[in-house]
C-alpha positions in Angstrom: 131.4 -26.4 -17.7 133.8 -27.3 -20.5 131.7 -27.9 -23.5 129.9 -25.4 -25.7 126.8 -27.6 -25.8 126.6 -27.9 -22.0 127.0 -24.1 -21.7 124.4 -23.4 -24.3 121.9 -25.8 -22.6 122.5 -24.3 -19.2 121.9 -20.8 -20.5 118.9 -21.8 -22.5 117.2 -23.6 -19.6 117.8 -21.1 -16.8 118.4 -17.5 -16.2 122.1 -17.3 -17.0 124.9 -16.1 -19.2 127.6 -17.9 -21.0 130.5 -17.3 -23.3 130.7 -19.6 -26.3 131.6 -19.4 -30.0 129.0 -17.7 -32.2 129.2 -20.8 -34.4 127.5 -23.0 -31.8 124.4 -20.8 -31.5 123.1 -20.5 -35.1 119.7 -22.1 -34.6 119.1 -20.5 -31.2 119.9 -17.1 -32.6 117.6 -17.6 -35.6 114.7 -18.7 -33.5 115.2 -16.1 -30.8 115.7 -18.6 -28.0 119.1 -16.9 -27.1 120.4 -13.4 -27.7 123.8 -11.9 -28.0 124.5 -9.1 -25.5 126.7 -6.1 -26.2 129.3 -6.5 -23.5 132.3 -4.2 -23.0 135.6 -5.7 -24.3 133.8 -8.5 -26.3 134.1 -10.3 -28.6 137.2 -12.1 -27.5 139.3 -12.3 -30.6 141.1 -15.5 -31.4 144.0 -16.0 -33.7 144.1 -19.2 -35.8 147.2 -20.5 -37.4 148.0 -23.0 -40.2 151.0 -25.1 -39.4 152.8 -27.9 -41.1 155.8 -29.9 -40.5 159.0 -28.4 -41.9 160.1 -30.3 -45.0 156.8 -32.3 -45.2 155.1 -32.4 -48.7 151.4 -32.0 -48.5 149.0 -34.2 -50.3 146.9 -32.5 -53.0 143.9 -32.5 -50.7 145.9 -31.0 -47.8 147.4 -28.4 -50.1 144.0 -27.4 -51.4 142.7 -27.1 -47.9 145.6 -25.0 -46.8 145.1 -22.7 -49.9 141.4 -22.4 -49.1 142.0 -21.5 -45.5 144.7 -18.9 -46.3 142.9 -17.3 -49.3 139.2 -17.8 -49.0 138.0 -18.7 -45.5 137.3 -15.1 -44.5 134.4 -15.0 -46.9 132.7 -17.8 -45.0 133.0 -16.4 -41.5 129.5 -15.7 -40.2 129.3 -12.6 -38.1 126.6 -12.3 -35.4 123.3 -10.8 -36.2 121.6 -8.0 -34.3 123.1 -7.4 -30.8 120.9 -6.4 -27.9 122.2 -2.9 -26.9 122.7 -3.6 -23.2 125.9 -2.8 -21.4 127.0 -5.2 -18.7 
């Protein structure tokens, strides 16, 4: 499966496991319909980059967004709640 929604639905409707971004599961985690398992070598860490074309002047909105991402976005990253202490 290639989409987070399809993976989430497959795990939710049957006995299964999936790997998706924590940000796609907020409601399911809050309601207890899905749980995060403590799996060795997880989470998979991703690196995000901000890029822009060399010599390109950014609009005020684009510049504000860039500044926000570089200086403040870490405050808004939601970390997972309780993790079920099962090793896989």
